[in-house]
Structures are given as structure tokens and as C-alpha cells.
LUMVOZA-946106 format. One record per residue: x, y, z of N, C-alpha, C in turn. Coordinates in pm, whole numbers, padded with zeros to 5 digits, always signed. Example, Ala and Ser with C-alpha at 12.3 -4.5 7.8 and 13.67 -1.06 7.14 Angstrom:
<pts>
+01319-00569+00780+01230-00450+00780+01320-00330+00780/+01285-00225+00708+01367-00106+00714+01290+00003+00787/
</pts>
This chain:
<pts>
+07992+01681+27509+08070+01566+27464+07985+01475+27375/+08044+01430+27266+07974+01342+27174+08044+01206+27169/+07966+01100+27175+08024+00966+27175+08085+00929+27042/+08175+00832+27045+08242+00785+26925+08161+00674+26858/+08180+00660+26729+08108+00559+26653+08149+00419+26696/+08057+00324+26679+08083+00186+26718+08207+00131+26650/+08225+00163+26522+08341+00113+26448+08471+00158+26513/+08474+00281+26563+08595+00332+26628+08616+00265+26764/+08507+00244+26836+08516+00174+26964+08574+00034+26944/+08524-00036+26843+08565-00175+26819+08713-00187+26784/+08773-00082+26732+08916-00086+26701+09002-00099+26827/+08942-00069+26940+09015-00077+27067+08967-00194+27151/+08902-00292+27086+08858-00413+27154+08921-00536+27090/+08953-00634+27174+09015-00757+27124+08912-00857+27074/+08791-00851+27128+08687-00946+27091+08551-00885+27116/+08451-00933+27041+08312-00892+27064+08235-00995+27145/+08295-01112+27164+08226-01220+27232+08215-01189+27381/+08093-01191+27434+08074-01153+27573+08091-01272+27668/+08149-01245+27783+08163-01344+27889+08063-01319+28002/+07990-01208+27992+07901-01170+28102+07761-01226+28083/+07687-01231+28193+07549-01281+28190+07461-01189+28105/+07352-01240+28051+07258-01154+27978+07206-01042+28069/+07208-00922+28018+07158-00808+28095+07259-00740+28183/+07377-00799+28200+07482-00735+28280+07523-00603+28214/+07543-00500+28295+07576-00369+28239+07726-00346+28225/+07808-00447+28253+07953-00428+28241+07994-00395+28098/+07919-00444+28001+07949-00410+27862+07930-00263+27834/+07827-00203+27894+07804-00059+27879+07922+00019+27935/+07969-00024+28053+08080+00046+28117+08209+00030+28036/+08228-00087+27977+08346-00110+27893+08349-00012+27777/+08235+00000+27710+08228+00096+27599+08251+00239+27648/+08191+00273+27763+08206+00408+27817+08352+00440+27847/+08425+00340+27898+08566+00362+27927+08644+00390+27798/+08622+00309+27696+08690+00332+27568+08652+00469+27512/+08525+00502+27518+08476+00631+27470+08547+00745+27542/+08563+00732+27673+08630+00836+27752+08777+00847+27715/+08845+00732+27699+08986+00735+27661+09005+00801+27525/+08915+00773+27432+08923+00836+27300+08896+00986+27308/+08805+01025+27395+08767+01166+27403+08880+01253+27459/+08966+01197+27544+09076+01277+27598+09204+01259+27516/+09194+01181+27406+09299+01170+27305+09434+01128+27363/+09430+01022+27440+09554+00969+27496+09625+00880+27395/+09756+00871+27407+09834+00776+27330+09801+00636+27382/+09742+00551+27300+09701+00418+27344+09816+00337+27400/+09939+00364+27351+10055+00290+27400+10096+00332+27541/+10039+00443+27590+10071+00489+27725+09954+00469+27820/+09858+00385+27782+09744+00352+27867+09764+00211+27921/+09750+00195+28051+09756+00063+28114+09630+00044+28198/+09567-00070+28182+09445-00101+28257+09474-00221+28347/+09455-00200+28477+09482-00306+28576+09349-00343+28641/+09321-00472+28651+09194-00517+28709+09217-00631+28805/+09127-00642+28903+09132-00753+28996+09039-00865+28952/+09014-00957+29044+08927-01071+29016+08780-01031+29037/+08693-01086+28957+08551-01058+28969+08492-01030+28833/+08361-01011+28829+08293-00984+28702+08354-00862+28634/+08378-00755+28711+08433-00632+28654+08572-00655+28596/+08651-00741+28659+08787-00765+28615+08798-00823+28475/+08690-00881+28427+08693-00939+28292+08701-00832+28182/+08686-00708+28219+08698-00600+28120+08832-00608+28048/+08937-00649+28118+09069-00654+28055+09074-00751+27938/+08982-00848+27935+08976-00943+27824+08940-00873+27694/+08865-00766+27704+08812-00699+27585+08899-00585+27535/+08973-00520+27624+09040-00396+27588+09171-00420+27515/+09189-00353+27404+09313-00363+27327+09410-00253+27370/+09436-00252+27501+09538-00167+27560+09631-00260+27639/+09736-00207+27696+09817-00288+27787+09733-00317+27911/+09717-00444+27945+09629-00480+28056+09696-00580+28149/+09654-00578+28274+09699-00674+28375+09576-00722+28450/+09561-00854+28462+09452-00913+28540+09518-00977+28661/+09507-00911+28777+09582-00957+28894+09489-01021+28997/+09539-01044+29117+09462-01117+29217+09356-01029+29283/+09265-01094+29353+09151-01026+29413+09195-00923+29517/+09150-00800+29498+09177-00694+29594+09311-00625+29579/+09395-00670+29486+09531-00617+29477+09554-00527+29356/+09449-00491+29286+09467-00414+29163+09534-00279+29188/+09499-00212+29298+09557-00080+29325+09706-00090+29356/+09748-00201+29417+09890-00220+29448+09969-00238+29318/+09920-00324+29230+09988-00347+29102+09989-00218+29019/+09878-00146+29021+09870-00020+28946+09967+00084+28999/+09982+00090+29130+10079+00183+29190+10220+00148+29145/+10251+00018+29140+10382-00024+29092+10406+00015+28947/+10304+00000+28864+10316+00038+28723+10341+00188+28709/+10270+00266+28790+10286+00412+28785+10424+00453+28835/+10474+00382+28937+10608+00413+28987+10714+00381+28883/+10694+00272+28810+10791+00231+28708+10792+00326+28589/+10674+00377+28553+10663+00469+28438+10557+00574+28470/+10597+00686+28530+10500+00791+28566+10424+00848+28448/+10474+00827+28325+10405+00878+28206+10284+00793+28169/+10272+00674+28229+10156+00590+28201+10028+00652+28254/+09920+00637+28180+09786+00669+28230+09726+00538+28277/+09717+00519+28406+09678+00389+28462+09533+00393+28510/+09454+00302+28455+09313+00287+28493+09302+00158+28574/+09230+00163+28684+09214+00046+28770+09066+00008+28773/+09037-00114+28730+08899-00164+28725+08874-00256+28843/+08771-00225+28922+08738-00308+29037+08587-00322+29050/+08545-00434+29108+08408-00446+29151+08396-00396+29294/+08273-00388+29344+08255-00335+29479+08316-00427+29584/+08307-00559+29565+08368-00651+29659+08518-00646+29651/+08571-00647+29531+08715-00640+29505+08774-00514+29568/+08702-00403+29555+08751-00273+29600+08736-00253+29751/+08619-00284+29804+08587-00244+29941+08598-00355+30044/+08617-00480+30000+08632-00590+30096+08780-00623+30110/+08827-00724+30037+08968-00763+30052+09062-00651+30008/+09017-00565+29918+09102-00454+29872+09077-00323+29945/+08995-00323+30049+08958-00199+30116+09076-00124+30176/+09171-00196+30234+09287-00131+30293+09371-00062+30186/+09383-00126+30070+09459-00065+29961+09388+00059+29907/+09255+00056+29903+09179+00173+29860+09208+00292+29952/+09202+00268+30082+09224+00376+30179+09361+00439+30161/+09464+00357+30147+09599+00412+30144+09636+00470+30007/+09579+00417+29901+09603+00477+29769+09538+00615+29763/+09418+00628+29821+09352+00758+29829+09431+00854+29919/+09476+00803+30032+09552+00887+30126+09679+00942+30062/+09746+00858+29985+09871+00900+29921+09846+00992+29801/+09728+00988+29746+09692+01065+29627+09775+01023+29506/+09785+00891+29487+09856+00838+29370+09775+00868+29244/+09843+00907+29139+09776+00948+29014+09725+00826+28938/+09616+00770+28986+09547+00658+28923+09400+00694+28909/+09332+00630+28815+09187+00645+28801+09123+00512+28832/+09051+00505+28944+08982+00382+28985+08838+00386+28934/+08802+00287+28857+08666+00273+28805+08603+00155+28877/+08508+00183+28965+08450+00080+29051+08308+00050+29005/+08285-00074+28962+08153-00117+28916+08080-00179+29035/+07978-00109+29081+07908-00150+29203+07772-00210+29169/+07761-00343+29186+07632-00409+29164+07573-00462+29294/+07634-00423+29407+07580-00452+29541+07581-00599+29580/+07661-00679+29510+07660-00823+29540+07784-00886+29477/+07824-01002+29527+07929-01079+29461+07864-01159+29348/+07899-01128+29224+07837-01195+29111+07911-01319+29066/+08041-01309+29043+08116-01419+28985+08113-01545+29072/+08110-01526+29203+08115-01642+29294+07977-01693+29332/+07870-01634+29278+07739-01694+29296+07634-01618+29372/+07657-01487+29399+07550-01408+29458+07554-01395+29609/+07674-01390+29667+07685-01370+29811+07678-01221+29845/+07644-01192+29971+07642-01054+30018+07784-00999+30022/+07798-00869+29994+07928-00803+29993+07925-00677+30077/+08031-00598+30072+08040-00478+30156+07946-00366+30115/+07887-00373+29996+07791-00269+29955+07648-00322+29949/+07627-00446+29991+07491-00501+29996+07411-00425+30101/+07296-00376+30062+07217-00292+30153+07156-00373+30266/+07141-00307+30380+07078-00371+30495+06937-00417+30456/+06908-00543+30485+06778-00601+30451+06773-00671+30318/+06877-00653+30234+06880-00718+30104+06899-00869+30118/+06857-00939+30014+06869-01085+30012+06984-01126+29919/+07048-01234+29958+07156-01291+29878+07170-01437+29916/+07266-01505+29852+07290-01644+29886+07330-01661+30033/+07401-01562+30086+07447-01570+30225+07361-01488+30321/+07257-01425+30270+07163-01354+30358+07020-01384+30312/+06979-01511+30320+06847-01549+30270+06731-01489+30349/+06759-01439+30469+06654-01378+30551+06675-01227+30567/+06763-01172+30484+06790-01028+30489+06927-00999+30547/+06999-00907+30484+07135-00872+30525+07131-00787+30651/+07215-00821+30749+07211-00754+30880+07304-00633+30888/+07389-00613+30788+07493-00510+30798+07459-00386+30717/+07510-00271+30761+07502-00149+30682+07609-00154+30573/+07582-00096+30457+07680-00101+30347+07783+00011+30356/+07897-00011+30294+07992+00096+30269+07936+00188+30161/+07958+00318+30176+07944+00413+30066+08086+00434+30015/+08119+00372+29903+08256+00374+29853+08304+00516+29825/+08217+00600+29775+08257+00739+29745+08291+00815+29873/+08207+00802+29976+08233+00871+30102+08357+00814+30171/+08375+00684+30162+08494+00621+30218+08619+00678+30152/+08617+00691+30020+08732+00743+29947+08759+00889+29979/+08653+00965+29993+08669+01108+30026+08732+01123+30164/+08685+01046+30261+08741+01054+30396+08887+01013+30397/+08924+00921+30308+09062+00873+30303+09155+00969+30231/+09101+01064+30154+09186+01164+30090+09184+01169+29939/+09096+01094+29873+09087+01101+29727+09056+01244+29684/+09116+01289+29574+09099+01427+29532+08998+01447+29419/+08950+01338+29361+08841+01347+29262+08751+01227+29282/+08623+01253+29307+08527+01145+29330+08401+01176+29251/+08353+01076+29178+08230+01093+29100+08151+00964+29103/+08023+00977+29076+07936+00858+29065+07848+00875+28941/+07840+00769+28863+07752+00768+28747+07673+00639+28744/+07591+00623+28641+07510+00503+28626+07529+00446+28486/+07502+00317+28475+07505+00254+28342+07392+00308+28256/+07284+00355+28318+07171+00409+28243+07210+00536+28168/+07279+00628+28233+07312+00758+28173+07450+00749+28108/+07452+00693+27988+07578+00657+27924+07670+00777+27901/+07622+00881+27835+07711+00991+27801+07757+01068+27925/+07673+01076+28027+07717+01138+28151+07829+01056+28214/+07816+00924+28204+07919+00836+28257+08050+00856+28181/+08044+00865+28051+08164+00889+27970+08233+01017+28016/+08156+01123+28037+08212+01250+28083+08278+01241+28219/+08217+01166+28310+08274+01151+28444+08405+01073+28440/+08407+00965+28359+08531+00887+28347+08641+00973+28286/+08609+01048+28183+08708+01135+28119+08762+01238+28218/+08674+01294+28300+08718+01392+28399+08810+01328+28502/+08779+01204+28541+08865+01134+28634+09001+01105+28575/+09005+01069+28448+09132+01038+28381+09221+01161+28372/+09164+01277+28343+09244+01398+28325+09285+01463+28457/+09223+01421+28567+09259+01476+28698+09394+01420+28742/+09482+01505+28793+09611+01457+28844+09597+01431+28993/+09608+01306+29030+09586+01264+29167+09496+01142+29166/+09458+01095+29284+09375+00976+29289+09230+01011+29261/+09176+00955+29154+09036+00977+29119+08961+00845+29125/+08839+00851+29175+08753+00733+29183+08619+00765+29120/+08580+00682+29026+08449+00694+28962+08372+00566+28991/+08268+00578+29069+08183+00463+29099+08070+00457+28996/+08045+00339+28946+07936+00319+28849+07830+00230+28913/+07709+00280+28920+07598+00196+28965+07565+00101+28850/+07601-00025+28867+07580-00123+28762+07469-00219+28803/+07426-00302+28709+07311-00390+28734+07351-00536+28718/+07309-00619+28812+07330-00764+28806+07193-00832+28812/+07126-00847+28698+06994-00911+28700+07000-01056+28746/+07109-01126+28716+07118-01269+28746+07109-01298+28895/+07177-01216+28976+07176-01242+29120+07105-01131+29198/+07159-01010+29194+07098-00904+29276+06953-00878+29233/+06933-00869+29105+06797-00843+29058+06701-00956+29093/+06743-01078+29071+06656-01194+29097+06624-01207+29246/+06720-01177+29332+06698-01191+29476+06618-01074+29535/+06630-00954+29474+06580-00834+29541+06480-00752+29462/+06493-00746+29331+06410-00652+29256+06338-00719+29141/+06414-00739+29035+06359-00797+28913+06473-00854+28831/+06457-00969+28769+06563-01022+28683+06564-00958+28545/+06480-00857+28524+06471-00791+28394+06569-00674+28389/+06666-00684+28299+06772-00583+28292+06718-00444+28263/+06623-00434+28171+06569-00303+28135+06505-00235+28255/+06434-00313+28336+06370-00255+28454+06473-00209+28556/+06583-00281+28567+06689-00238+28660+06754-00108+28613/+06768-00091+28482+06823+00035+28430+06727+00151+28454/+06600+00128+28434+06501+00232+28460+06503+00271+28608/+06524+00174+28695+06534+00203+28839+06653+00293+28868/+06763+00275+28794+06877+00365+28811+06839+00507+28776/+06766+00524+28671+06722+00658+28631+06639+00722+28742/+06554+00643+28804+06465+00694+28910+06542+00730+29036/+06643+00653+29068+06714+00671+29195+06826+00774+29190/+06882+00796+29072+06996+00887+29060+06950+01032+29072/+07009+01103+29166+06974+01243+29190+07099+01328+29165/+07091+01428+29078+07209+01514+29056+07260+01568+29189/+07392+01568+29205+07451+01603+29333+07408+01743+29378/+07380+01831+29283+07339+01966+29319+07204+01968+29391/+07124+01864+29368+06991+01858+29430+06985+01760+29546/+07100+01701+29579+07102+01602+29686+07136+01672+29817/+07059+01648+29920+07078+01717+30047+07216+01687+30104/+07290+01793+30136+07423+01777+30192+07417+01698+30323/+07511+01607+30338+07515+01527+30460+07425+01406+30457/+07349+01387+30349+07261+01272+30337+07337+01158+30270/+07342+01045+30336+07417+00933+30281+07342+00869+30165/+07416+00814+30070+07354+00738+29962+07292+00612+30019/+07181+00569+29963+07118+00447+30010+07047+00379+29894/+06971+00277+29923+06914+00194+29817+06815+00269+29730/+06746+00368+29786+06639+00436+29713+06687+00555+29632/+06784+00629+29683+06839+00743+29609+06988+00754+29636/+07060+00810+29539+07203+00835+29558+07243+00951+29468/+07340+01032+29513+07383+01145+29432+07471+01100+29317/+07458+01164+29202+07541+01135+29086+07603+01264+29035/+07716+01250+28968+07791+01366+28920+07926+01370+28989/+07991+01486+28984+08118+01504+29054+08087+01535+29200/+08121+01444+29289+08088+01458+29430+08195+01535+29508/+08318+01531+29459+08428+01599+29529+08542+01621+29432/+08600+01741+29437+08715+01773+29351+08805+01869+29427/+08928+01829+29450+09025+01914+29519+09161+01895+29453/+09248+01991+29473+09385+01982+29420+09482+01964+29536/+09566+01864+29525+09666+01836+29627+09787+01772+29558/+09904+01789+29614+10024+01735+29552+10013+01585+29531/+10041+01542+29410+10033+01400+29376+10149+01326+29443/+10128+01200+29475+10222+01124+29557+10362+01120+29498/+10376+01087+29370+10510+01071+29315+10580+01206+29297/+10504+01314+29283+10565+01447+29285+10620+01477+29425/+10541+01442+29528+10587+01464+29665+10708+01378+29696/+10708+01256+29646+10820+01164+29670+10946+01214+29600/+10931+01268+29481+11045+01322+29407+11108+01437+29484/+11026+01517+29551+11079+01627+29631+11157+01574+29751/+11110+01466+29812+11185+01404+29922+11319+01354+29871/+11320+01290+29752+11445+01243+29694+11541+01360+29668/+11485+01470+29617+11570+01588+29588+11635+01640+29716/+11557+01648+29825+11612+01697+29951+11720+01604+30003/+11694+01472+29990+11793+01375+30039+11923+01382+29960/+11914+01401+29829+12031+01403+29744+12109+01533+29754/+12045+01639+29803+12111+01769+29814+12194+01781+29940/+12185+01684+30030+12260+01691+30155+12402+01634+30138/
</pts>
């Protein structure tokens, strides 16, 4: 796969002005999403992007597609409604780790269980950024934050494993560091029929980096390169953690998509 030129990417953006902190990798992910959409040659008029509240949710400000910026944790619900209203839509759901796995965790579980044909793009920076650096559901045990100044006492969610257990049929993890690999994973998630989740290891130098590692964005990206292990070389049954995590396609299965299954129920009901 070859990336698209900047001029072509910009044709699908509403503005170049950034709202994110210096060094935030959300801009990289925004470009990767556009690159992936262009690579699978979708009709732009049939693409809908739904996002919740949080740093990641601001992506909808930039994208020149049909977009919805909804309430915290409810992006998957709104996206499911959009898909039900027009099954021909290609619906992308943008969430942060807190948006997805905290207040929106129940919706994640049931959207995966139902196998709704949505692509969830989860930007995981291990902390709540927009609200000031509080600990979240993916903050690692022992990490520091505004609400854990002496170290976080809880184990984190592994969003990919949580989604797999709930029934998601396509799961992948990429990093902001490995741009073209990320583009390929997003494209694969978009073309999969069923619920697909692509987690992106993103960097928050302003809060997570300053509290735990380094406020230098470049160093945080290099750390992603060091920690990312191709899934083929990652020991089976080993959970992702702060030091290493598997990247690539973690799970791929085929199962009847929710609205196809629902249509069959309608057919049986109407035939009686």
C-alpha cells in the first residue's frame, strides 16, 4: 500500500488549523484515516464519521465527510442508528480510550456482541487528556496522573481483548509511529463486514508523557517503536502491558452481521 499525497489528503479536510496540543499524535491518526478511506475507494457521500467527547472526538472538526459529534460514551449508539437508517453507509466511529472503555464500555460490549457493521477507531493515550490528565480505564497500574499522584492502583483494560471476548469479528492494533502499517489496518477494518475495532497506541506528551515518561513527543513515538511487537512474535496468552504489546491483526473471523441477521428475523415474521 502506498500513501496518498498531502494535496489529496487536504481535499478531504475542512481546516488545517490544529486544536490539539503540540506533539499530540491525533493528527497522524486523522491523516491515516483519510489515507485508508481513499485507499479503499469509497464514495465520500456514503461515509459517515461519528465521534464522542474527548481529544479523539475532535477529529470530526477536520474531516470533510458527513460527521456527528455526540455525547461522551454514546458514539457507538448513534453510529448503530445511522447504520440502521442507511445500511449502505460506511460508518466509522472515533473514540478515545476513556470514551470507549469507561462510560461507553457497555455499548462497546454489546455492539461487538451484535456484530454491527461498524469500524471503531480507538485512540488510546492511557489517560484522560481533554479534562486535564486524570486516570482512565487504560491507565497502567503504578502510573501517575492528576487523580493518581502516588501511582494508579487499578489494572487497565486491554480494549482489544475485551472486544474479542465480547464478539468483535475483526480486531487490530497499530501505532502512530508506524504510519503506513496503521493505514493498512484501518483499511482492513473498513472493508471487513461486521464489527471491527482498530486500537491506535497514541501519545499524549502534555499529560501522560509529562507525568510518566517524557514530555518530548519524538521520544514517545520512538518508545512506541520499541514496545510494539508483531503479533506473530508475541507469545500467545500474554496480555498487553506498558512495556510491550502486540500489533497487527489480532483476530479475524466471519460471522453473520447484525442487520443481515435481523433482516432474516423480519423475513420469518412476515412469512407467517
